[in-house]
C-alpha positions in Angstrom: -105.8 80.4 -2.8 -102.4 79.4 -1.4 -104.4 77.9 1.4 -103.2 75.7 4.3 -105.8 72.9 4.9 -103.8 71.0 7.4 -105.8 72.5 10.3 -108.8 70.4 9.1 -107.0 67.0 8.9 -108.6 65.8 12.1 -112.0 66.0 10.5 -111.0 63.5 7.8 -112.1 60.4 9.6 -113.1 58.3 6.6 -111.3 58.3 3.2 -111.7 61.9 2.2 -110.5 64.3 -0.5 -110.8 68.0 0.6 -110.2 70.5 -2.2 -110.2 74.3 -2.3 -110.3 75.8 -5.8 -110.5 79.1 -7.6 -111.1 79.4 -11.4 -110.4 82.8 -13.0 -111.1 83.9 -16.6 -110.8 87.1 -18.5 -112.1 87.4 -22.1 -111.6 90.4 -24.3 -112.7 90.4 -27.9 -112.7 92.7 -30.9 -115.0 92.2 -33.9 -114.5 94.4 -37.0 -112.7 97.0 -34.8 -115.4 97.1 -32.0 -114.6 95.9 -28.5 -117.6 93.6 -28.3 -116.5 91.4 -25.3 -114.9 92.3 -22.0 -115.8 89.9 -19.2 -114.1 88.7 -16.1 -115.3 85.8 -14.0 -114.0 84.2 -10.8 -115.6 81.2 -9.1 -114.2 79.7 -5.9 -115.3 77.2 -3.3 -114.5 74.0 -1.4 -115.6 70.5 -1.9 -115.2 67.1 -0.2 -115.5 63.6 -1.6 -115.8 60.7 0.9 -115.6 57.0 0.3 -117.4 54.9 2.9 -118.8 51.4 3.0 -118.3 51.0 -0.8 -120.1 54.3 -1.7 -119.0 57.8 -2.7 -120.5 61.0 -1.2 -119.7 64.4 -2.5 -120.6 68.0 -1.4 -119.5 71.5 -2.4 -119.8 75.0 -0.9 -119.3 78.3 -2.7 -116.6 80.5 -1.0 -113.7 79.5 1.1 -114.2 79.4 4.9 -113.9 77.2 7.9 -117.6 76.9 8.0 -117.7 75.8 4.3 -115.0 73.1 4.9 -116.8 71.7 7.9 -120.1 71.7 5.9 -118.7 69.8 2.9 -116.9 67.1 5.0 -120.0 66.5 7.1 -122.4 66.5 4.1 -120.2 64.3 1.9 -119.9 61.8 4.7 -123.6 61.8 5.3 -124.2 61.4 1.5 -121.8 58.4 1.4 -123.6 56.7 4.3 -127.0 57.3 2.7 -125.9 55.8 -0.7 -124.2 52.8 1.0 -127.5 52.0 2.8 -129.6 52.5 -0.3 -127.4 50.4 -2.6 -125.1 48.2 -0.5 -121.8 47.2 -2.2 -118.7 45.5 -1.1 -116.5 47.9 0.8 -113.3 47.5 -1.0 -110.2 49.5 0.2 -108.9 51.9 -2.3 -105.3 51.5 -3.4 -102.7 53.7 -1.6 -99.4 54.8 -3.0 -96.6 56.8 -1.4 -97.7 60.0 0.4 -97.4 62.8 -2.1 -96.7 66.5 -1.5 -96.3 69.1 -4.2 -96.5 72.9 -4.4 -96.4 75.0 -7.5 -95.0 78.5 -7.2 -97.8 80.9 -6.3 -98.6 83.6 -8.8 -98.3 87.3 -8.4 -101.4 89.4 -7.7 -100.4 91.8 -10.5 -102.5 90.7 -13.4 -102.4 92.9 -16.5 -104.7 95.8 -16.4 -107.7 95.4 -18.8 -107.1 98.7 -20.5 -103.6 97.5 -21.4 -105.0 94.3 -22.9 -107.7 96.2 -24.8 -105.0 98.5 -26.3 -102.9 95.4 -27.2 -105.8 93.8 -29.1 -106.8 97.1 -30.7 -103.3 97.4 -32.2 -103.5 93.9 -33.7 -107.0 94.7 -35.1 -105.7 98.0 -36.6 -102.8 96.1 -38.3 -105.2 93.7 -40.0 -107.6 96.4 -41.0 -104.9 98.6 -42.5 -102.8 96.0 -44.2 -105.6 93.8 -45.4 -108.6 96.0 -46.2 -110.1 93.3 -48.4 -111.0 91.2 -45.4 -114.8 90.7 -45.1 -114.5 89.9 -41.4 -111.8 90.0 -38.7 -111.8 89.1 -35.0 -109.3 89.1 -32.2 -110.1 87.3 -29.0 -108.0 87.0 -25.8 -108.8 84.4 -23.2 -106.7 84.5 -20.0 -107.5 81.9 -17.4 -106.0 80.5 -14.2 -106.8 77.4 -12.2 -105.7 77.3 -8.5 -106.2 74.2 -6.4 -105.3 73.2 -2.9 -105.8 69.6 -1.9 -105.6 67.6 1.3 -106.5 63.9 1.6 -107.0 61.5 4.6 -104.1 59.5 3.2 -101.8 62.4 3.9 -101.4 63.8 0.4 -101.3 67.6 0.0 -100.8 69.7 -3.1 -101.1 73.2 -4.4 -101.3 73.6 -8.2 -101.6 76.6 -10.4 -102.2 76.6 -14.2 -102.3 80.0 -15.9 -103.1 80.0 -19.7 -103.1 82.9 -22.1 -104.7 82.3 -25.6 -105.0 84.8 -28.4 -107.2 83.8 -31.4 -107.1 85.5 -34.7 -110.0 85.0 -37.2 -110.0 86.2 -40.8 -112.8 85.9 -43.4 -112.8 86.8 -47.1 -115.5 86.3 -49.7 -115.3 84.2 -52.9 -118.3 84.2 -55.3 -120.5 85.6 -52.4 -119.5 82.8 -50.0 -117.4 83.3 -46.9 -114.0 81.6 -46.7 -112.7 81.5 -43.1 -109.4 80.7 -41.3 -108.2 81.1 -37.7 -105.2 80.4 -35.6 -104.7 80.3 -31.8 -101.4 81.6 -30.3 -100.1 81.3 -26.7 -100.6 78.5 -24.2 -99.5 77.9 -20.6 -98.2 81.0 -18.9 -99.0 84.6 -18.1 -99.9 87.0 -20.8 -96.8 89.2 -20.4 -94.6 86.1 -20.6 -96.1 84.9 -23.9 -97.0 88.2 -25.7 -94.4 90.9 -25.6 -95.7 93.4 -28.2 -98.4 93.2 -30.9 -95.7 93.5 -33.6 -94.3 90.1 -32.6 -97.5 88.5 -33.9 -97.6 90.4 -37.2 -95.5 87.7 -39.1 -97.9 85.0 -37.9 -100.9 87.1 -39.0 -99.3 87.6 -42.4 -98.8 83.8 -42.6 -102.4 83.2 -41.8 -103.6 85.7 -44.4 -101.4 84.2 -47.1 -102.9 80.7 -46.5 -106.4 82.3 -46.4 -105.8 83.8 -49.9 -104.7 80.4 -51.2 -107.7 78.7 -49.6 -110.0 81.3 -51.3 -108.9 80.0 -54.7 -108.9 76.4 -53.4 -110.5 73.3 -54.9 -112.6 70.5 -53.5 -110.7 67.5 -52.4 -111.4 64.3 -54.3 -113.4 62.1 -51.9 -112.2 58.6 -50.9 -109.4 56.7 -49.2 -106.3 58.8 -49.7 -102.7 58.8 -48.6 -102.3 61.9 -46.5 -99.8 63.6 -44.4 -101.3 64.9 -41.1 -99.6 67.9 -39.6 -98.9 67.8 -35.8 -102.0 69.9 -35.1 -104.2 67.1 -36.6 -102.1 64.2 -35.2 -102.7 65.7 -31.7 -106.5 65.8 -32.1 -106.4 62.2 -33.4 -104.3 61.0 -30.4 -106.7 62.7 -27.9 -110.1 62.2 -29.4 -109.9 58.9 -31.1 -107.3 57.0 -29.0 -107.0 58.7 -25.6 -110.7 58.6 -24.8 -111.0 54.9 -25.7 -108.2 54.2 -23.1 -109.9 56.0 -20.2 -110.7 53.2 -17.8 -114.3 54.3 -17.1 -115.0 54.2 -20.8 -113.2 50.8 -21.1 -115.6 49.5 -18.4 -118.4 51.0 -20.5 -117.5 48.9 -23.5 -114.7 50.9 -25.3 -113.0 49.0 -28.1 -109.7 49.3 -26.3 -110.8 46.9 -23.6 -110.6 43.9 -25.9 -107.3 44.9 -27.5 -105.0 45.2 -24.5 -101.6 43.7 -25.4 -102.5 43.5 -29.1 -101.2 45.5 -32.1 -103.4 48.4 -32.8 -101.1 50.6 -34.9 -98.0 50.6 -37.0 -94.8 49.7 -35.1 -93.7 53.3 -35.9 -96.4 54.6 -33.5 -96.0 55.1 -29.8 -98.5 57.2 -27.8 -98.2 58.5 -24.2 -100.4 60.4 -21.9 -97.7 62.6 -20.2 -98.2 63.8 -16.6 -96.1 66.9 -16.5 -92.8 66.6 -18.5 -92.2 65.3 -22.0 -89.1 65.3 -24.3 -87.2 67.4 -21.8 -89.8 70.1 -21.4 -92.8 71.0 -19.2 -96.1 69.9 -20.8 -98.9 72.4 -21.7 -101.0 71.1 -18.7 -98.5 69.8 -16.1 -100.2 67.6 -13.5 -97.9 66.5 -10.6 -100.6 65.4 -8.2 -104.2 64.6 -9.4 -107.4 65.5 -7.5 -107.3 62.2 -5.6 -103.8 62.9 -4.2 -102.1 60.4 -6.5 -98.7 61.3 -7.8 -99.2 61.6 -11.6 -97.3 59.2 -13.8 -96.7 59.0 -17.5 -99.0 56.4 -19.1 -97.8 54.6 -22.2 -100.9 53.8 -24.1 -99.4 52.4 -27.3 -95.8 51.2 -27.5 -94.4 50.5 -31.0 -97.9 49.7 -32.2 -99.0 47.5 -29.2 -101.8 48.7 -26.8 -100.2 48.7 -23.4 -102.5 50.3 -20.8 -105.3 52.5 -19.7 -105.8 55.8 -17.7 -106.9 55.2 -14.1 -108.2 56.8 -11.0 -108.1 54.9 -7.7 -111.3 53.0 -8.2 -110.7 51.8 -11.7 -107.1 50.9 -10.7 -108.5 48.6 -7.9 -110.8 47.0 -10.4 -108.0 46.2 -12.9 -105.5 45.3 -10.3 -103.0 48.0 -11.2 -101.6 51.2 -9.7 -103.5 54.5 -10.1 -102.0 56.7 -12.8 -103.0 60.1 -11.5 -105.7 60.8 -14.1 -108.5 61.9 -11.7 -109.2 65.6 -12.5 -112.0 68.1 -11.8 -112.5 71.5 -13.5 -114.4 73.5 -10.9 -114.7 73.2 -7.2 -118.2 71.9 -7.6 -117.1 69.0 -9.9 -116.2 65.5 -8.9 -112.9 64.2 -10.3 -113.3 62.1 -13.4 -110.7 60.0 -15.3 -109.3 62.6 -17.7 -106.3 62.9 -20.0 -103.5 65.3 -19.2 -101.1 65.7 -22.2 -101.7 63.1 -24.9 -99.3 62.8 -27.8 -97.8 60.5 -30.4 -94.0 60.4 -30.0 -91.8 61.8 -32.8 -90.1 59.6 -35.4 -87.1 60.1 -37.6 -88.5 61.3 -41.0 -88.1 64.8 -42.3 -91.4 66.5 -43.2 -90.1 67.8 -46.6 -89.0 64.3 -47.5 -92.4 62.9 -46.4 -94.1 65.3 -48.8 -91.6 64.6 -51.6 -92.4 60.9 -51.2 -96.1 61.4 -51.9 -97.2 61.0 -55.5 -100.9 61.8 -55.1 -102.5 62.8 -51.8 -103.0 65.7 -49.4 -101.1 67.6 -46.7 -103.6 68.4 -44.0 -102.5 71.2 -41.7 -105.4 72.5 -39.5 -108.5 71.0 -38.1 -111.7 72.3 -36.5 -113.3 70.4 -33.7 -114.3 66.9 -34.4 -115.8 63.9 -32.7 -115.0 60.3 -31.9 -116.7 57.5 -30.1 -115.7 54.4 -28.1 -115.1 52.3 -31.2 -112.3 54.8 -32.2 -114.4 56.0 -35.1 -113.7 59.7 -35.7 -114.7 62.6 -38.0 -112.7 65.9 -37.9 -113.2 69.0 -39.9 -110.2 70.2 -42.0 -109.9 73.9 -42.4 -106.5 74.1 -44.1 -104.8 71.7 -46.5 -103.1 71.3 -49.8 -103.0 68.8 -52.7 -99.7 66.9 -53.1 -98.9 65.9 -56.7 -95.6 64.2 -57.6 -94.0 65.1 -54.4 -94.9 68.9 -54.5 -97.5 71.0 -52.7 -100.2 72.1 -55.1 -103.5 73.9 -54.7 -105.1 74.6 -51.4 -108.3 72.7 -50.7 -111.7 74.0 -49.4 -113.0 72.9 -46.0 -113.5 69.2 -45.8 -113.5 66.3 -43.4 -111.5 63.2 -42.6 -112.9 60.1 -41.0 -112.1 56.5 -40.1 -111.4 54.1 -37.3 -108.3 55.4 -35.5 -107.0 51.9 -34.7 -107.2 51.1 -38.5 -105.8 54.4 -39.6 -102.8 54.1 -37.3 -102.0 50.7 -38.7 -101.4 52.4 -42.1 -98.8 54.8 -40.8 -95.7 54.5 -42.9 -93.7 57.6 -41.8 -93.5 59.6 -38.6 -91.7 63.0 -38.7 -88.9 64.2 -36.4 -90.8 67.5 -36.0 -93.0 67.5 -32.8 -95.5 70.2 -31.7 -97.7 70.7 -28.7 -101.2 72.2 -29.1 -101.5 74.2 -25.9 -105.0 75.6 -26.0 -107.0 72.4 -25.9 -110.2 72.0 -23.8 -111.8 68.5 -23.4 -115.5 68.3 -22.9 -116.1 64.9 -21.3 -119.0 65.8 -18.9 -117.1 68.9 -17.7 -114.6 71.1 -19.6 -111.0 70.8 -18.6 -107.7 72.1 -20.1 -105.6 69.4 -21.9 -102.5 69.3 -23.9 -102.3 67.3 -27.2 -99.6 67.0 -29.8 -97.4 64.9 -31.9 -95.4 64.7 -35.1 -96.6 64.6 -38.7 -97.9 61.2 -39.9 -98.1 59.7 -43.3 -101.1 57.4 -43.4 -104.3 56.5 -45.2 -107.5 58.2 -44.3 -110.9 58.8 -45.8 -111.3 62.4 -47.0 -114.5 64.1 -48.0 -115.1 65.9 -51.3 -117.7 68.3 -52.6 
C-alpha cells in the first residue's frame, strides 16, 4: 500500500483525486470462555473523483493495478461529463491552497499471530472467570484495524497515511432480582496491539475497577427525573462535543438547515467553553485520529468551532469552502476505497479548564456525577439523547449511591450555556466510530463539565 501514484499524474487532465486504499480488520472474541469470533477481513482498491463543468464524477475499482487506475480515471471523467450535461451548473473553480505532501511511516508486515492474540484474550477471560465466579455473563473482544491510503491529486498534492487501532472491550453482567445489570469498558486506541497491550496482567487492575463499579450499580437506585445539575465525565463530554455540536457545524449539514448556520458569531455556550476539531495534534500530543492531509489533498487545519462561548466557524471541504468564501479546513474524509469523501470530524473536543474534579463534586449539593455513556443520538437542532450506563448520586458534596441505566437529553447549545465549571483533567476517547452515511474512525474528548441537563428516571 506504500504505493507511488506519480506515474499516473499525466492522466489527471481535469481536477482529479486519485486514491489507493486498503482497510484491514481482525476481530477475536470470547463469550463465556468460548472463542466465538475469529475473523479477518481486508478490502483494497482504487478510486477517482473528478470535478468537471460544475459536476462531480466518481468511480472505484477493487484491487490495485495500473488497469484499475486507468479505469477509475476514465470512468469518473465520463460520469462527471454526463452529470454536467444532465444538470448544467455554473463551473466554479475549486479553491487551491499550498501544494501538500505528507508521508506517514509505513508499518511492518509482522502483525501479531492470531494464536498469540487468542491466548492473550483467553488469559483475560480466565482471570474474570476465576476471580469473579458470580458473573452471569462475560465477554472479551479484540478489534485490530488499519487504514492505509495513498493519494495523488491534479493540484500536485500527494500523501500516504496509515492509521492502526487496537481496541479491547471487556463486558461484564450480573443479575439482580432476575434482571441483568451490565457494564463495559474499552481499552486501547491508536497504535499496534503490541505497543498498547504488553501482558494480560496489566489489564487486571482495570478489570477489577470495572467489577467494583458493576457491583455498586447492581445495588443502584433510579435517578430522580428532571432538570438536574450534573457533572459530566470526559467520556460523556466527548460524545456531547461530537454528536450534538460537531455535526451541527459540518458545512454540508449547515447548508441543509443545521441550527449552527444562524448562530455564527453569536454566543452559544458559557464563556468557559471552547471547542475545537483538531487535525492531528492537540495539547502537545498526537490525536487519536491524526489527519495531516485530507482525501481532497488539503492540508488539515485545526478548526475552532466555539471560542469562549462564541460560535466561530464550520468544518469544510473544498466545495463548501468555496460556497462560504473561506479556506478549506481538511475535513473531507472517506472510509473505504469505494466511498466518496464527505465532510467529517477528525478529533473533536472541549478544551480543559482550571477546576479540580474533586472540588467540582464537593461543590454540588444535590445532583449526579455521570461517568459512562452508551451510544446516543443528536439532530441538526443540537437536540440530543444519550444513554448513561454508569453514574452516582452526589449529596452534600459527596458521592453516594450508584444509579441504574438512565438517559440525559437536551439542546446542546442550551446545556453548554449552563456550564459553570470545567475541569483541568482532559481525556481522549480513542475508539470512536462516526456513522454519518459511512463509518469512519474519530477521536473525541474533553474535560469534566458541571452543567444542567435533563436526566431520566424510572
